[in-house]
N, C-alpha and C positions, 0 to 999 in steps of 0.2 A: 382616606376616603379615595373609591375606586375611581377606575378612567371611566365608566359610564356616569355613575355620581357627578364627575366636572361635566362632562358632554349632556346630562341634562339639565344640572345645576346653570350654564350658558345659554341650550335650547330656551330655559325658562323665561331665563333675563333679558335674551334677545326678544323673546317678545312677549315679555312686557314694558321695555321703550317701543316697540315695537304698537303695541297700544298703546303706552300714553301722546308716541308720535300723533293720533289719532283720533285722542282725546284731546290735544295739542291743538287740533284742525276744525276740531267739534266746538270748542272753546272758542275758536275766533271770532266770534261775534258775540261772544261775554254770555253765550247761553246752551246750553244743551238742548235742544227739543225733543217734541215726545219720538218722533221718526228716528232723528240722533240714538237717543236712549235705547230704543229700538234692534239698533245696530250696534253698539254696543252691548248690550246684551247675549246682545248673536259670535257676537267679535271677538268675547270674552270669553264665551264656552269653545270657540271653535280654536283661540289659543290656551285654551287651558287654564284663565286667569280664576283665581282662586279667588271667591267675594270677598275678606279679607283683602287682597292685591286689590280689589277691582275696586272698594272705596277710598285704599290706602291713593291708589293712581287719581282716581277723580280727586278725591283732594288736594293731591302735591303729584299734577303731571307737569309739570314743572322744571319738578328736580329729575329727571330718568330724560338721561342723554339724547338727543334724534340722533339714528342711524340711519338717516335716510341711502338708496340703495345708491350703488355706484357704478353699474351698468345703467344701460337702456335697456337690459332682457332684464336682470331683474325691477327695475320700477314698472316695466309692462307686464310682468310674472304677479309682482303686487296689485296691480291692477286690475289683471284677471281673476285675482280670487276677491279683492273688494267688492266690484263692479258683482261678482258673479252672487255674494251676501247681501249685498244692495238688493238684485232682483227678484233673490232667495224670498227676503225680508215680505215683497209684497205693499214694499214702501213708493206708492203710488206719482203719481207728475211729477210736480215742480217740488216737492221733498225729497221725491228719486235723483232727480237730476240736480241740483243744488250738493246731497250732501255728496256724489261725486266730483262734482265739479269743486267742491275744498279738500277733498281728498285726492283728487288730481293736484292741484297747485302743491300741496302737499305731500305727495311728493315725486312733485321738481318740474311736470311736467309746465311748458311754458305758458302762460297763462295766457296769450292768444289767442289759443287756441286749445284751452281748456274744452270750450260748447262741445267745438269739432268730436276733439277725443271722447267726450264725456258718451256722446251721441253717439257714436259708435262703439265701444264699448261696449253701451247698454242693450244696442242693437244684434252686435254679437254671442253676448251672454245670451240674450233673447233665442237666439237658434243653437244653443247648445253646442259652440264649436271645445274640440279642447283647446291644450292652450299653445300649442304648437301652429293650430288653425290661428289664435287667438295672435300670436307677436307677430306670424306672418303677414295677416291682413289688416292688424296695425302698422305694422312696419312698411306697406304698402300701398295704405290707404288712398293716397295721394295718386294713384297709378291710374 
């Protein structure tokens, strides 16, 4: 096996684990609604999850390890990506907010601040800020 094969398989495994963690968050209330399913479909495409892996993960999402981001910056980077996907899916109103709130909790943000974090993240992605600006504004949103 070549180094590129090892890198690719590790990258795919990490994406599958990340996808499974998001499925676990979506399933936290016991059901995946239509808005969540649309989001998961788009996420699977973006993470290069095959249809076979997609079905397997939905069926056995608890069998994948949760690889939570270790640093605050990594959490913000994932939040940026997820907020942009939620926004791009045109999930409207309350469904958009509830989905991103669940994802914020899954990323390890403080549950007491999740509504504020979600609102700020959606506002920033609405204005199409860069990742760097997103991170800066999220870190300094209380100033």
